[in-house]
C-alpha positions as CSV (number, residue, x, y, z in Angstrom):
1,X,-43.7,16.2,-8.6
2,X,-40.1,15.0,-8.9
3,X,-39.4,12.8,-12.0
4,X,-38.9,9.2,-11.1
5,X,-36.1,7.6,-13.1
6,X,-35.4,3.9,-13.3
7,X,-32.4,2.3,-14.9
8,X,-33.0,-1.2,-16.4
9,X,-30.3,-3.5,-17.5
10,X,-31.2,-6.3,-19.9
11,X,-34.2,-4.3,-21.2
12,X,-34.0,-6.0,-24.6
13,X,-34.6,-9.4,-22.9
14,X,-37.7,-11.0,-21.4
15,X,-37.9,-9.9,-17.8
16,X,-36.0,-6.7,-18.3
17,X,-38.2,-5.6,-21.2
18,X,-41.4,-6.5,-19.4
19,X,-40.4,-4.6,-16.3
20,X,-39.3,-1.6,-18.3
21,X,-42.8,-1.5,-20.0
22,X,-44.5,-1.8,-16.6
23,X,-42.5,1.0,-15.1
24,X,-43.4,3.2,-18.1
25,X,-47.1,2.5,-17.6
26,X,-46.7,3.5,-13.9
27,X,-45.3,6.9,-15.0
28,X,-41.6,6.3,-14.5
29,X,-39.0,7.6,-16.9
30,X,-37.0,4.5,-17.9
31,X,-33.4,4.4,-19.0
32,X,-32.2,1.3,-20.8
33,X,-28.5,0.2,-20.9
34,X,-27.4,-1.4,-24.2
35,X,-24.2,-2.1,-25.9
36,X,-25.8,-0.9,-29.2
37,X,-28.6,1.7,-28.4
38,X,-29.6,1.9,-32.1
39,X,-30.3,-1.8,-32.3
40,X,-32.0,-1.7,-28.9
41,X,-34.4,0.9,-30.1
42,X,-35.5,-1.5,-32.8
43,X,-35.8,-4.7,-30.7
44,X,-36.5,-3.4,-27.2
45,X,-39.6,-1.7,-25.7
46,X,-40.7,1.6,-27.0
47,X,-40.4,4.8,-24.9
48,X,-37.0,4.1,-23.2
49,X,-34.1,6.5,-23.1
50,X,-31.4,4.2,-24.4
51,X,-27.8,4.8,-23.3
52,X,-24.6,3.1,-24.5
53,X,-23.0,0.8,-22.0
54,X,-22.1,-2.7,-21.0
55,X,-23.1,-4.3,-17.7
56,X,-19.7,-5.9,-17.5
57,X,-18.1,-2.4,-17.2
58,X,-18.6,-0.8,-13.8
59,X,-18.0,2.7,-15.1
60,X,-20.8,2.3,-17.7
61,X,-23.3,1.2,-15.1
62,X,-22.3,4.0,-12.6
63,X,-22.7,6.6,-15.3
64,X,-26.1,5.2,-16.5
65,X,-27.5,5.0,-13.0
66,X,-26.9,8.7,-12.2
67,X,-30.1,10.2,-10.9
68,X,-32.0,6.9,-10.8
69,X,-34.3,6.0,-7.9
70,X,-34.4,2.3,-8.8
71,X,-32.0,0.0,-10.7
72,X,-33.6,-3.1,-12.1
73,X,-30.9,-5.6,-12.9
74,X,-32.2,-7.9,-15.6
75,X,-29.0,-8.6,-17.5
76,X,-28.0,-12.3,-17.7
77,X,-25.2,-14.2,-19.4
78,X,-26.5,-15.5,-22.7
79,X,-27.1,-19.2,-23.1
80,X,-26.2,-20.1,-19.5
81,X,-22.5,-19.7,-20.4
82,X,-19.9,-18.9,-17.7
83,X,-22.6,-17.9,-15.2
84,X,-20.1,-17.4,-12.3
85,X,-17.6,-15.5,-14.5
86,X,-20.2,-13.1,-15.9
87,X,-23.3,-12.9,-13.6
88,X,-21.3,-12.2,-10.4
89,X,-19.3,-9.2,-11.8
90,X,-22.4,-7.8,-13.5
91,X,-24.2,-7.8,-10.1
92,X,-21.2,-6.4,-8.3
93,X,-21.2,-3.5,-10.8
94,X,-24.9,-3.0,-10.4
95,X,-24.5,-2.8,-6.6
96,X,-21.8,-0.2,-6.9
97,X,-23.9,1.8,-9.4
98,X,-27.0,1.6,-7.1
99,X,-25.0,2.7,-4.1
100,X,-23.5,5.6,-5.9
101,X,-26.9,6.8,-7.1
102,X,-28.7,6.1,-3.8
103,X,-31.0,3.8,-5.7
104,X,-32.8,0.6,-4.7
105,X,-31.5,-2.4,-6.6
106,X,-34.3,-4.7,-7.9
107,X,-33.4,-8.3,-8.8
108,X,-35.6,-11.2,-10.1
109,X,-34.9,-14.3,-8.0
110,X,-35.3,-17.9,-9.1
111,X,-36.1,-21.3,-7.6
112,X,-32.6,-22.5,-8.3
113,X,-31.6,-21.5,-4.8
114,X,-33.6,-24.4,-3.4
115,X,-32.5,-28.0,-3.4
116,X,-34.6,-31.2,-3.5
117,X,-34.7,-31.1,0.3
118,X,-37.5,-28.5,0.3
119,X,-39.6,-30.1,-2.4
120,X,-42.2,-32.8,-1.9
121,X,-42.9,-35.7,-4.4
122,X,-46.6,-35.1,-4.8
123,X,-47.1,-31.5,-3.9
124,X,-48.1,-29.6,-0.7
125,X,-44.9,-27.7,-0.1
126,X,-45.5,-23.9,0.3
127,X,-42.2,-22.2,0.7
128,X,-41.8,-18.9,2.4
129,X,-38.9,-16.5,2.0
130,X,-37.1,-18.0,5.0
131,X,-37.0,-21.5,3.7
132,X,-33.5,-23.2,3.8
133,X,-31.4,-22.9,0.7
134,X,-29.3,-25.9,-0.1
135,X,-28.8,-25.9,-3.9
136,X,-27.2,-28.9,-5.5
137,X,-26.5,-27.2,-8.8
138,X,-23.8,-24.8,-9.9
139,X,-26.2,-22.2,-11.0
140,X,-28.2,-22.5,-7.8
141,X,-25.0,-21.9,-5.8
142,X,-24.2,-18.8,-7.8
143,X,-27.7,-17.5,-7.2
144,X,-27.3,-18.0,-3.5
145,X,-24.0,-16.1,-3.6
146,X,-25.6,-13.3,-5.6
147,X,-28.3,-12.7,-3.1
148,X,-25.7,-12.9,-0.3
149,X,-23.9,-10.1,-2.0
150,X,-27.1,-7.9,-1.7
151,X,-27.4,-8.7,2.0
152,X,-23.8,-7.9,2.6
153,X,-24.0,-4.6,0.8
154,X,-27.1,-3.7,2.8
155,X,-25.3,-4.5,6.1
156,X,-22.0,-2.9,5.2
157,X,-23.0,0.1,3.0
158,X,-26.8,0.5,3.5
159,X,-27.8,-0.7,0.0
160,X,-31.5,-0.9,-0.5
161,X,-32.5,-4.0,-2.4
162,X,-35.6,-6.0,-3.4
163,X,-35.6,-9.6,-4.6
164,X,-38.8,-11.1,-6.0
165,X,-38.6,-14.8,-6.5
166,X,-40.7,-16.5,-9.1
167,X,-41.0,-19.8,-11.1
168,X,-40.3,-20.4,-14.8
169,X,-41.1,-17.4,-17.0
170,X,-43.5,-17.4,-19.8
171,X,-45.3,-14.7,-21.8
172,X,-45.1,-12.6,-25.0
173,X,-41.7,-11.3,-24.1
174,X,-40.2,-14.7,-23.1
175,X,-38.9,-16.2,-26.4
176,X,-36.3,-18.5,-24.6
177,X,-38.6,-19.9,-22.0
178,X,-39.6,-23.6,-21.7
179,X,-43.1,-22.7,-22.8
180,X,-41.9,-21.1,-26.0
181,X,-39.0,-23.2,-27.1
182,X,-40.3,-26.7,-26.0
183,X,-44.1,-26.7,-25.4
184,X,-44.9,-24.3,-28.3
185,X,-42.0,-25.4,-30.6
186,X,-40.8,-22.0,-31.5
187,X,-40.4,-21.5,-35.2
188,X,-42.6,-24.5,-36.2
189,X,-46.3,-25.2,-36.4
190,X,-47.5,-26.8,-33.2
191,X,-48.6,-30.3,-34.2
192,X,-47.8,-31.7,-30.8
193,X,-47.0,-30.4,-27.4
194,X,-43.9,-31.8,-25.8
195,X,-43.6,-31.3,-22.0
196,X,-41.2,-32.1,-19.2
197,X,-44.1,-31.9,-16.7
198,X,-44.6,-35.0,-14.6
199,X,-48.1,-36.3,-13.6
200,X,-48.7,-35.7,-9.9
201,X,-45.9,-33.1,-9.5
202,X,-46.6,-29.4,-9.3
203,X,-44.6,-26.7,-11.1
204,X,-44.4,-22.9,-10.6
205,X,-44.8,-20.6,-13.6
206,X,-44.5,-16.9,-13.7
207,X,-46.4,-14.9,-16.4
208,X,-44.0,-12.1,-17.2
209,X,-46.5,-9.2,-17.5
210,X,-47.9,-10.1,-14.0
211,X,-44.4,-10.4,-12.5
212,X,-43.4,-7.1,-14.1
213,X,-46.5,-5.4,-12.8
214,X,-45.6,-6.6,-9.4
215,X,-42.1,-5.1,-9.6
216,X,-43.6,-1.8,-10.8
217,X,-46.1,-1.6,-7.9
218,X,-43.3,-2.3,-5.5
219,X,-41.1,0.3,-7.1
220,X,-43.9,2.8,-6.6
221,X,-43.6,2.2,-2.9
222,X,-39.9,1.6,-2.7
223,X,-39.3,4.4,-0.2
224,X,-41.6,2.7,2.3
225,X,-40.1,-0.8,1.9
226,X,-37.6,-2.4,4.3
227,X,-34.0,-1.8,3.4
228,X,-33.3,-5.4,2.4
229,X,-36.5,-7.2,1.2
230,X,-37.2,-10.6,-0.4
231,X,-40.6,-11.6,-1.6
232,X,-42.2,-14.6,-3.3
233,X,-44.4,-14.4,-6.4
234,X,-46.7,-17.4,-6.6
235,X,-47.8,-17.0,-10.2
236,X,-49.4,-20.1,-11.7
237,X,-48.9,-23.3,-9.7
238,X,-49.9,-26.1,-12.0
239,X,-50.0,-29.8,-11.3
240,X,-49.3,-32.6,-13.7
241,X,-49.4,-31.4,-17.4
242,X,-51.3,-28.3,-16.6
243,X,-49.2,-26.0,-18.8
244,X,-49.1,-28.5,-21.6
245,X,-52.9,-28.8,-21.6
246,X,-53.3,-25.1,-21.6
247,X,-51.0,-24.8,-24.6
248,X,-52.8,-27.5,-26.4
249,X,-56.1,-25.8,-25.8
250,X,-54.8,-22.4,-27.0
251,X,-53.4,-24.0,-30.2
252,X,-56.8,-25.6,-30.9
253,X,-58.5,-22.2,-30.4
254,X,-56.0,-20.5,-32.6
255,X,-56.5,-23.1,-35.4
256,X,-60.3,-22.8,-35.1
257,X,-60.2,-19.0,-35.2
258,X,-57.9,-19.0,-38.3
259,X,-60.2,-21.4,-40.1
260,X,-63.4,-19.6,-39.0
261,X,-64.7,-22.7,-37.2
262,X,-66.1,-23.2,-33.7
263,X,-63.5,-25.9,-32.9
264,X,-60.0,-26.7,-34.0
265,X,-57.8,-29.9,-33.8
266,X,-56.2,-30.2,-30.4
267,X,-52.5,-31.3,-30.7
268,X,-51.6,-34.3,-28.6
269,X,-49.4,-33.9,-25.5
270,X,-46.3,-36.0,-25.4
271,X,-43.5,-36.4,-22.7
272,X,-40.2,-34.6,-23.2
273,X,-37.4,-36.9,-24.5
274,X,-34.5,-36.6,-22.1
275,X,-32.2,-39.0,-23.8
276,X,-31.0,-36.6,-26.5
277,X,-30.4,-34.0,-23.8
278,X,-28.1,-36.4,-22.0
279,X,-26.4,-37.4,-25.2
280,X,-25.6,-33.7,-26.1
281,X,-24.8,-32.6,-22.6
282,X,-21.0,-33.3,-22.8
283,X,-20.8,-30.9,-25.7
284,X,-23.3,-28.2,-24.9
285,X,-23.2,-26.2,-21.6
286,X,-27.0,-25.3,-21.8
287,X,-27.9,-29.0,-21.9
288,X,-25.8,-29.7,-18.9
289,X,-27.6,-26.9,-17.0
290,X,-31.0,-28.4,-18.1
291,X,-30.1,-31.8,-16.7
292,X,-29.0,-30.2,-13.4
293,X,-32.4,-28.6,-13.1
294,X,-34.4,-31.7,-14.0
295,X,-35.5,-32.3,-10.3
296,X,-37.7,-29.2,-10.6
297,X,-40.0,-31.2,-12.9
298,X,-40.4,-34.3,-10.8
299,X,-40.9,-32.6,-7.4
300,X,-43.4,-30.0,-6.2
301,X,-43.0,-26.6,-4.8
302,X,-45.4,-23.7,-4.4
303,X,-44.2,-20.3,-3.5
304,X,-46.0,-18.7,-0.5
305,X,-46.8,-15.1,-1.5
306,X,-48.4,-14.0,1.8
307,X,-45.8,-11.2,2.4
308,X,-46.3,-9.9,-1.1
309,X,-50.1,-9.9,-0.8
310,X,-49.8,-8.2,2.6
311,X,-47.8,-5.4,1.0
312,X,-49.8,-4.9,-2.2
313,X,-53.2,-6.2,-1.2
314,X,-53.1,-8.7,-4.1
315,X,-50.7,-10.4,-6.5
316,X,-51.3,-9.4,-10.2
317,X,-52.7,-12.5,-11.8
318,X,-53.8,-13.1,-15.4
319,X,-56.0,-16.1,-15.9
320,X,-54.0,-19.0,-17.4
321,X,-56.0,-19.4,-20.6
322,X,-55.5,-15.7,-21.4
323,X,-51.8,-15.7,-20.5
324,X,-51.1,-18.7,-22.7
325,X,-53.2,-17.4,-25.6
326,X,-51.2,-14.1,-25.4
327,X,-47.9,-16.0,-25.4
328,X,-48.9,-18.1,-28.4
329,X,-50.1,-15.2,-30.4
330,X,-46.8,-13.3,-29.8
331,X,-44.9,-16.4,-30.8
332,X,-46.9,-16.9,-34.0
333,X,-46.5,-13.2,-34.9
334,X,-42.7,-13.4,-34.5
335,X,-42.7,-16.6,-36.6
336,X,-44.8,-15.0,-39.3
337,X,-42.4,-12.1,-39.5
338,X,-39.3,-14.3,-39.5
339,X,-40.2,-17.8,-40.8
340,X,-43.3,-17.2,-42.8
341,X,-45.8,-19.3,-40.9
342,X,-48.9,-18.3,-38.9
């Protein structure tokens, strides 16, 4: 059997690392692109063949993609900085590299391509892949352009591509997610759970191991997929403060287990304070981006995964309680190594 090689950019990050691990489990040989391969070997997934290179340099990507059957593009500008100036060139280089290698380009999609016009105040909107895209944010507009680049490359040069759209990431390999940084208060004991979730509204969450497994299963079948394919990953669609309650329950269980008791104190759930975000927005790019995306918390959207299920038979799905406990345990393990608390 011919060896299956995948190139992953952003493999030291959340989605890239999770997909790399899933591909390894599925028997792929995985090559990771990193500016510092020695450092990547320490912080990234085990088992990858690390090569030196920068996603902002086309020649590096073309060289790294040689012989690959799939190229998963998980590299993103850090801290939401200069998204148009960095994300667009990186994707253009990935397209060139994938075309040169004859590989399928895999890209994680987001909800940012949708504007408030497709959401409903109290839930009930199930969006398919053909839903209209009218983003009202800068990052959403860039995301639409990025996916248009894939479609154009497919039409003009026969590029094979796959976009899987999902909600907000969370999981053991998602240290910069809302769940980790806000709800679980990364680096500090969880004495309260602060959440931007709004009662009555629904929110889409994507557990990274499930999403990564989905990409791996699709990669296994990439030769049989349509040339240019977009799919929706439903994940966990939670109403009201569903994620915050799950986090509070997981914290209580962890406290009880650590103390050898049957029950632990459940931290209270409190609403996220938006005023400091607005106060800091003029000075911090990330905070401005957070404000632009605020509508995602007050309106409801559920991704329709019918096409995905028709292809795979099912969508990989970890029960919420298990997914949140796993995320909390990984966060606490990182904190114990770096900050000294458990």
